[in-house]
MARROLUM-721632 format. One line per 5 residues: number of its first residue (from 1); their letters; for each residue x, y, z negated of C-alpha. Coordinates in pm, 1 decimal. Each point is the difference from the previous one (the first is absolute). Layout:
! residues N
NUM	a	X Y Z; ...
This chain:
! residues 495
1	mtsnh	2803.1 -581.4 -3161.3; -216.6 -39.8 215.1; 28.9 90.4 352.9; -238.4 154.5 195.2; -3.2 -332.7 233.8
6	dkrrm	-114.7 -201.5 -311.8; -267.1 234.0 -42.9; -360.1 -164.9 15.1; -319.9 101.1 137.0; -351.4 -171.0 -39.9
11	paesa	-241.6 -26.4 337.7; -199.6 236.9 -52.1; -347.4 113.8 131.1; -1.0 350.3 171.8; -330.8 172.4 143.2
16	pprmq	-72.4 79.3 379.6; 133.6 268.6 116.6; -244.5 296.4 -37.8; -178.7 110.6 275.1; 140.4 345.3 155.1
21	alarl	-159.4 340.4 35.8; -285.6 -22.8 255.7; -151.8 301.2 115.6; -309.0 -102.9 62.9; -178.0 -332.1 -112.3
26	pvffa	-141.3 -199.8 263.5; -320.1 -185.7 -32.8; -265.0 -127.2 211.4; -356.7 112.5 -52.6; -298.8 -229.8 -3.3
31	lhgkr	-239.2 204.9 158.5; -253.6 -262.3 178.0; -386.5 172.6 -37.7; 226.4 279.0 -168.6; -128.4 385.3 63.1
36	vfiag	282.7 208.0 137.8; 8.6 383.9 37.8; 143.3 185.8 329.5; -42.7 335.9 -16.6; 94.5 156.9 350.1
41	gnaaa	-59.5 -97.7 404.9; 329.4 6.8 158.5; 186.9 -320.6 174.3; 167.7 -27.5 -370.0; -266.6 -74.4 -98.2
46	awkae	-123.4 -204.5 203.8; 311.9 -230.5 -2.6; -28.9 -21.4 -404.9; -416.4 -61.8 24.1; 149.1 -313.0 222.0
51	llaaa	217.9 -124.1 -200.3; -190.9 25.8 -366.6; -351.0 -176.9 266.8; 291.7 -282.5 101.9; 14.8 -34.6 -359.2
56	galvd	-386.0 -52.1 -80.5; -86.7 323.0 -174.4; -283.3 214.1 102.5; 153.3 319.6 120.4; -231.3 322.1 -70.0
61	iyatd	147.3 270.6 275.9; -70.0 391.7 -99.2; 78.8 276.0 287.5; -160.8 233.3 164.7; 161.0 -67.0 314.6
66	pcdel	113.2 -357.6 36.6; 221.7 -71.1 304.9; -122.6 -267.8 280.6; 205.6 -224.4 -132.2; -127.3 -56.9 -347.9
71	ldlat	-406.9 -2.5 149.2; 135.7 -282.9 220.0; 146.7 -245.8 -279.6; -293.8 74.1 -232.4; -228.0 -165.0 294.9
76	aapag	246.8 -315.8 -30.9; 203.9 -7.9 -349.4; 226.8 -270.8 -15.2; -173.4 -156.8 -306.2; -141.0 203.5 -264.7
81	aitvh	-203.5 264.8 94.2; 54.6 366.4 112.1; -305.3 303.2 -44.4; 76.9 333.1 143.4; -177.7 318.8 -259.0
86	rkpwe	45.2 309.0 235.6; 36.3 272.6 -285.0; 260.8 100.0 -187.9; 142.9 -234.8 -289.0; -132.7 39.5 -352.0
91	cgame	135.4 -86.6 -336.0; -328.0 -219.7 -105.0; 50.3 -209.0 283.0; 317.6 -177.3 -153.5; -147.2 -112.7 -300.2
96	gcala	20.3 -375.6 -1.1; 248.9 -41.0 282.4; 330.9 -220.1 3.8; 168.5 238.4 195.5; 19.6 377.7 123.7
101	igaie	211.9 117.2 316.0; -28.6 324.8 91.4; 116.8 119.6 408.0; 48.3 359.4 -102.4; 231.6 232.7 136.3
106	adaea	-11.0 289.7 -236.0; 224.5 -42.5 -352.6; -296.0 206.1 -147.7; -241.6 -226.3 37.5; 202.5 -262.7 -12.1
111	rqfqa	13.0 64.6 -352.5; -332.2 30.8 -67.4; -56.6 -370.5 132.7; 223.6 -148.5 -212.6; -154.9 184.3 -325.7
116	aaqfa	-298.3 -105.3 129.4; 104.3 -366.1 45.8; 201.1 24.3 -343.2; -341.9 96.6 -140.4; -151.8 -293.4 115.7
121	gvpcn	220.6 -251.1 -135.9; 95.3 -83.2 356.9; 339.0 -72.3 173.2; 37.7 273.6 249.4; 267.6 5.6 325.9
126	vidkp	19.4 340.9 207.5; 121.8 -117.6 358.8; 372.2 145.0 7.4; 5.3 164.9 -287.9; 189.5 -223.1 -297.8
131	yfcdf	-49.7 292.4 -236.4; -367.9 -37.8 10.4; -36.1 -367.8 9.8; -14.4 -286.5 -295.0; 33.8 -280.0 227.3
136	sfgai	184.8 -10.3 386.7; -23.4 -225.3 330.6; 268.9 -232.5 82.6; 110.9 -77.7 329.8; -190.5 -385.0 66.9
141	vnrsp	56.0 -298.8 107.2; -285.5 -210.7 43.9; -22.2 -371.3 -3.2; -324.8 0.1 -276.3; -30.1 -133.1 -190.1
146	lvvai	424.4 46.1 24.6; 8.1 400.6 -15.3; 300.0 149.4 -25.7; 62.9 420.8 -74.1; 296.9 192.7 -44.0
151	stdga	43.4 333.2 -121.6; 284.1 249.9 11.3; -236.3 279.9 -229.8; -46.9 194.2 245.6; 369.0 76.8 30.0
156	apvfa	54.1 -180.3 333.6; -321.5 -122.0 222.2; 170.0 -52.0 284.3; 279.1 -252.5 -156.8; -354.5 -166.4 -157.0
161	qairs	-123.1 -63.1 332.6; 321.5 -127.5 157.3; 50.4 -226.7 -315.0; -334.7 -114.4 78.2; 81.7 -102.7 325.2
166	rieam	262.8 -183.8 -105.7; -208.1 -203.2 -237.8; -244.0 -54.4 281.7; 219.1 -157.8 226.0; 121.9 -216.9 -295.7
171	lpsgf	-361.5 -106.5 -109.5; -152.0 -259.0 253.9; -383.8 114.7 40.2; -112.9 -364.3 -69.9; 145.6 85.0 -399.2
176	arwag	-367.8 127.3 20.7; -80.0 -355.9 31.2; 204.3 -189.0 -227.6; -106.6 327.0 -282.7; -394.7 -81.7 85.3
181	aarsw	95.7 -409.2 -62.0; 118.5 85.5 -343.6; -256.1 252.4 -94.5; -264.3 -311.8 85.5; 246.8 -290.2 -168.7
186	rsavk	80.5 161.2 -310.4; -331.2 -167.1 -153.2; 78.5 -355.2 81.6; 359.8 5.7 -82.7; -147.9 152.0 -348.8
191	qsgls	-234.0 -324.2 -35.7; 269.7 -279.4 146.8; 97.2 -97.6 -296.6; 352.3 186.5 97.2; 248.9 113.3 -372.6
196	fngrr	137.8 329.2 37.1; 296.9 -116.6 132.8; -193.6 -224.3 242.0; -210.5 275.5 117.0; 287.3 260.9 83.8
201	lfwqi	206.2 -304.3 188.3; -308.8 58.2 192.6; -15.2 331.4 142.9; 403.5 -91.5 7.9; -30.6 -223.4 227.5
206	ftrta	-289.0 214.0 198.9; 198.0 299.3 62.0; 291.8 -249.2 137.6; -289.0 -159.4 234.8; -156.5 375.9 79.2
211	lqnpn	376.0 140.0 83.7; 55.4 -253.1 159.7; -328.0 48.3 247.0; -105.6 339.7 -13.8; -222.1 -70.4 273.0
216	aepsr	-184.2 -268.1 -125.2; -370.9 -39.4 -25.2; -27.2 -142.4 -389.1; -230.2 -269.4 -0.2; -117.3 -245.7 -287.0
221	vdfdt	161.0 -240.4 110.1; 315.7 236.1 -82.9; -140.1 -8.0 -340.7; -27.9 -323.9 -34.7; 358.0 -51.2 133.2
226	llekt	160.0 271.0 -220.3; -173.3 -200.4 -289.2; 138.7 -335.4 89.0; 376.5 137.5 13.3; -72.6 216.7 -362.9
231	haeap	-82.0 -351.6 -205.2; 296.3 -163.2 184.2; 239.7 296.2 -120.8; -172.3 38.1 -285.6; 216.7 -226.8 -205.9
236	aaeqg	304.6 128.6 34.7; -150.7 416.7 -11.2; -115.2 -124.7 -381.6; 351.2 -124.1 -72.3; 217.5 292.4 42.7
241	svtlv	281.0 53.2 183.3; 350.8 219.5 11.3; 112.5 177.8 285.4; 321.6 202.7 30.9; 10.1 282.9 187.1
246	gagpg	246.4 184.2 168.2; -92.5 423.5 -132.9; 266.5 95.5 255.0; 256.3 295.4 -97.8; -211.5 241.2 -116.5
251	dpell	-191.2 121.2 322.2; -370.7 -113.5 -35.6; -38.0 43.2 392.7; 248.6 -335.6 32.1; -213.9 -210.5 -160.2
256	tlral	-134.2 -300.1 181.8; -358.8 -64.9 87.9; 40.3 -321.5 -153.7; 131.8 147.0 -375.7; -290.9 259.2 58.8
261	ralqs	-267.0 -303.7 29.1; 167.0 -92.8 -362.6; 12.1 272.0 -172.0; -379.3 64.2 84.3; -88.5 -347.4 -82.4
266	advil	233.2 -18.2 -382.1; -155.8 -27.9 -294.1; 334.9 39.8 -147.6; 281.1 237.2 113.0; 390.9 -91.7 -189.3
271	yddlv	165.9 266.5 103.4; 386.0 106.8 4.0; 143.9 333.7 -105.3; 97.4 64.8 366.2; -350.8 -28.8 148.1
276	skevl	-110.6 350.2 111.6; -375.3 123.4 -161.1; -60.9 48.0 373.4; 34.5 -334.3 75.1; -188.3 -46.5 -301.7
281	dfarr	-301.8 207.4 92.6; -84.0 -251.9 327.3; -115.8 -230.3 -301.7; -290.8 -88.0 -78.1; -147.6 213.7 -280.0
286	eakhm	-186.6 -300.1 -229.8; 329.1 -148.4 -22.1; 232.5 -24.8 -295.3; 355.5 162.7 21.4; 279.5 -151.4 -254.1
291	lvgkt	357.6 185.9 37.6; 229.2 -303.5 -38.2; 278.6 148.2 99.7; 390.0 -104.9 -4.9; 248.5 325.8 28.8
296	ghgps	319.1 -4.6 79.0; 210.2 49.4 -338.1; -357.9 71.1 -162.3; -282.4 -113.1 -180.0; -98.2 -326.3 190.1
301	ckqse	-290.7 -260.9 -53.0; 164.5 -356.0 -16.5; -46.4 -214.5 303.7; -133.0 -258.1 -239.5; -269.0 264.2 -116.3
306	invlm	-118.4 91.9 364.0; -24.5 -369.7 94.2; -221.5 -105.5 -318.4; -222.5 349.9 65.6; -28.3 -85.6 354.3
311	vglak	-93.3 -386.9 21.8; -204.6 55.9 -328.1; -224.0 283.4 190.9; -18.5 -229.5 322.5; -125.1 -331.3 -177.0
316	sgrrv	-280.1 217.0 -186.5; -138.5 45.3 369.5; 173.1 385.6 84.8; 152.7 59.6 346.1; 370.1 102.3 -98.5
321	vrlkg	163.6 234.6 222.5; 353.5 37.9 -137.1; 102.1 325.9 168.0; 400.0 78.7 75.3; 217.8 248.5 114.0
326	gdpmi	129.4 -43.1 372.9; -41.2 -377.0 82.6; -29.6 -256.3 -307.6; 250.0 -253.6 174.9; 264.9 291.8 -31.4
331	fgras	114.4 -30.1 -329.1; -322.9 -34.1 -93.9; 54.3 -316.4 -257.3; -292.5 -111.0 203.2; 138.1 -320.2 6.0
336	eeiqa	-92.4 -60.8 -361.7; -319.8 138.8 19.0; -65.9 -209.1 265.4; 85.5 -344.4 -176.8; -166.0 76.4 -311.4
341	crtaa	-285.1 48.9 213.6; 26.1 -356.6 129.5; 53.3 -159.5 -296.4; -279.8 108.8 -133.3; -171.9 -75.5 349.9
346	ipiev	-121.6 321.9 20.5; -27.6 135.1 408.4; 255.4 246.9 92.7; 41.9 211.3 270.3; 264.6 256.7 151.8
351	vpgvt	-79.6 286.1 200.4; 396.4 131.2 129.6; 33.9 382.0 -70.7; 274.5 293.3 205.7; 278.8 -53.4 -218.2
356	aaqga	179.2 286.1 -119.4; 267.2 -35.0 230.6; -221.0 -11.4 279.5; -211.0 302.0 -111.6; 332.0 222.8 -71.1
361	asrlg	125.4 -114.0 372.5; -332.5 128.0 160.7; 28.3 328.3 -161.7; 378.6 44.6 64.9; -86.4 -106.0 389.3
366	vslth	306.6 -261.9 -2.2; -16.2 -348.7 107.6; 175.1 -215.7 -289.1; 98.6 -241.3 300.1; 141.2 237.3 292.5
371	rsaar	152.1 -210.9 198.0; 263.8 212.5 26.9; 121.1 62.5 -371.5; -112.4 -353.1 -181.1; -86.8 -372.3 35.2
376	rvqyl	-188.2 -66.4 -307.3; -170.7 185.3 -286.7; 49.0 -158.8 -350.7; -213.3 129.7 -306.9; 177.1 -33.0 -368.8
381	tghge	-137.6 103.3 -320.4; 238.0 242.5 -206.9; -68.1 -227.3 -348.8; -49.4 -313.8 -108.3; -236.2 -183.6 -224.0
386	sgtlp	249.8 161.0 -288.9; -50.4 307.7 103.3; 403.0 49.1 161.2; 139.9 -50.7 302.9; -41.7 -362.2 138.1
391	ddidw	301.1 -162.6 37.3; -64.5 -254.8 309.1; -61.3 273.2 260.2; 207.5 -80.4 307.5; 251.3 308.6 -2.1
396	rgvad	143.3 -93.0 385.8; -326.9 -4.8 130.8; -117.6 343.8 -180.2; 372.2 171.7 196.9; -60.5 -130.3 285.8
401	paatt	-2.0 304.4 223.0; -274.1 -143.9 220.4; -283.2 -45.5 -241.6; -219.3 200.8 -146.1; -26.2 -44.2 -381.2
406	viymp	-338.0 104.9 -227.1; 37.9 49.3 -382.5; -336.6 -52.9 -185.4; 45.0 151.4 -373.0; 292.9 156.1 52.2
411	kktlr	41.6 288.7 -222.3; 165.1 -161.7 -293.9; 263.9 -210.7 147.8; 51.2 207.5 351.9; 345.3 107.8 -112.5
416	qftdr	110.3 -321.3 -107.1; -131.1 -161.1 314.6; 240.7 255.4 217.3; 291.6 -96.4 -145.7; -34.5 -371.5 46.1
421	aiaag	-117.4 47.2 345.4; 278.9 253.1 101.7; 249.6 -307.8 -180.6; -180.5 -274.6 187.8; 115.6 263.2 325.7
426	ldpqt	-326.9 221.9 38.4; 164.1 326.6 170.4; -86.4 256.1 -256.7; -112.2 233.3 237.1; -298.9 -195.4 168.3
431	paiai	-351.7 196.5 11.1; -201.5 -39.0 -258.3; -328.6 73.9 -97.7; -242.7 48.8 -341.8; -339.2 43.5 40.1
436	anatr	-252.6 19.8 -282.7; -379.3 -29.6 -28.1; 57.6 -118.5 426.7; -328.7 102.3 148.4; -168.8 192.4 -222.6
441	pdetv	-33.6 404.2 10.6; 283.7 41.3 -223.1; 238.6 -208.5 183.0; 381.1 66.2 -73.2; 309.2 -47.9 202.5
446	vaapi	339.9 16.1 -112.0; 265.9 -43.2 323.0; 412.1 -53.2 -54.6; 243.4 -279.1 43.6; -79.3 -271.2 -231.8
451	delae	355.2 112.1 -253.1; -194.7 356.6 -27.2; -355.7 -130.0 -51.9; 106.4 -204.2 -295.1; 133.8 308.7 -156.6
456	aalpd	-325.7 183.5 67.6; -350.2 95.9 -178.3; -228.6 -263.4 127.9; -304.2 151.3 44.7; -298.6 -89.0 -284.7
461	gptiv	-241.1 -301.4 94.1; 0.0 -338.3 172.3; 344.4 16.6 158.3; 143.7 -206.8 281.2; 333.7 35.0 177.0
466	migsv	79.1 -51.5 318.3; 427.3 -51.7 100.9; 115.1 -80.4 357.6; 42.9 161.9 394.8; -367.4 32.9 30.5
471	camtq	-5.5 295.9 -264.4; 190.6 189.6 210.0; -276.6 65.5 272.1; -271.0 114.9 -297.3; 143.9 380.4 63.7
476	tshsg	-131.1 -25.0 395.6; -260.6 -181.3 -66.5; -138.3 164.9 -329.8; -41.8 314.9 212.1; -324.0 -130.3 242.5
481	aghra	-309.6 199.9 -61.8; -268.8 -19.9 -265.3; 268.4 -219.9 -238.6; -121.9 116.6 -335.8; 288.9 -99.5 -199.6
486	eqkik	247.9 201.9 206.4; 65.3 301.1 -229.4; 101.7 -215.0 -227.5; 247.9 -173.5 115.6; 335.4 75.8 -197.4
491	mhsqt	394.5 -46.7 131.8; 186.1 -56.9 -307.0; 330.4 137.6 35.6; 279.3 -64.5 -291.4; 169.3 378.5 119.2
């Protein structure tokens, strides 16, 4: 009979995550030299006219009583041109326009304006009336040609403005100069003789330099320096590489900056079952995704097959990210994959991640090494290569009342583990906690003395078990304000 542990799974390509539903499609109109129609002459119309003229549009405004701000703006448009027609708007004037904007108060007139624009085949926006709009304006961060727009689909404009302020503070004004340099250098990079991977490497070095020197004034000397660095690093880029990346226990906000950079430059991502969809959402959209998961006591890809696939992809010049739940160096079989790459002379880098024990402890608000309760922390696996409880566990160490023990993959062997530990001297009433889906929205916690926890139905999902005096502190710590798993904790009792 074949057990679940013996079931084979072959590495399989999976489609990148689908785009979630959008309230509006964010697009950027090229308006230089194109006509835009505005009806109305109030301050809101003046602001839209300034914005459109800044994009190079030729703005025609129809208003019987234009405000002073609008008249002043017409004499000094930021780019493009603004022409004020002192008469009511008319349908025929919309013909051939790229956009139509109405600064209109009454719903009846707004409805007529929308119908006229649709008849003329012109996208329409009626200011502050989203139900009459084909498109909307977002809050703008201007580092042109780098432009960021934020929209809440009209639901919370104040919220959008607050986010814009945050982004404004994060983006140095000098990024406008770097974005302008990128535009002027793009043609020269294409003609440089670099391969596709080489050109991508150039822009990665460019980006790294811009981030490190945001307020510098890029010059031709900088371009030559970047090109020289690219030629120096190109052979390695063409060779391909492997990066082992720790995805953390699930919450994508726990990814490191280096992990994000690796995901966003990957050609292929080999990922495990424990990697959350939210983490994969951060990957470069063009990257190929391949599931190579190994599940405890379930269908699994052979490690040898993963190694062959990983090395083969890197040898073909791909940048391979081997994405693992938690930290790749904690029960992640990283040593075998590192050795496979070294044997094949493939460059390999390791990006550590937050392991499940750290993530769970952070959510519980408990220090694993509380000075009055624990002298040390030990990580153990609940099963070995055969799928059974390992024979070489230091049971006296597990029984040490001054140790915090964390068991990974404990579900099938927890009763056996507990019996062996109690026989070695562990107090059956030692506090223990089982945490499933640590740091994720569906995180679940079960707390009980270790002897009772072994009889409990452990929660669904990737689970770890913590044993030790520090676990008794969770009830107090766990009640802190804003803890998202607070209502999911269960106190197991046999009575």
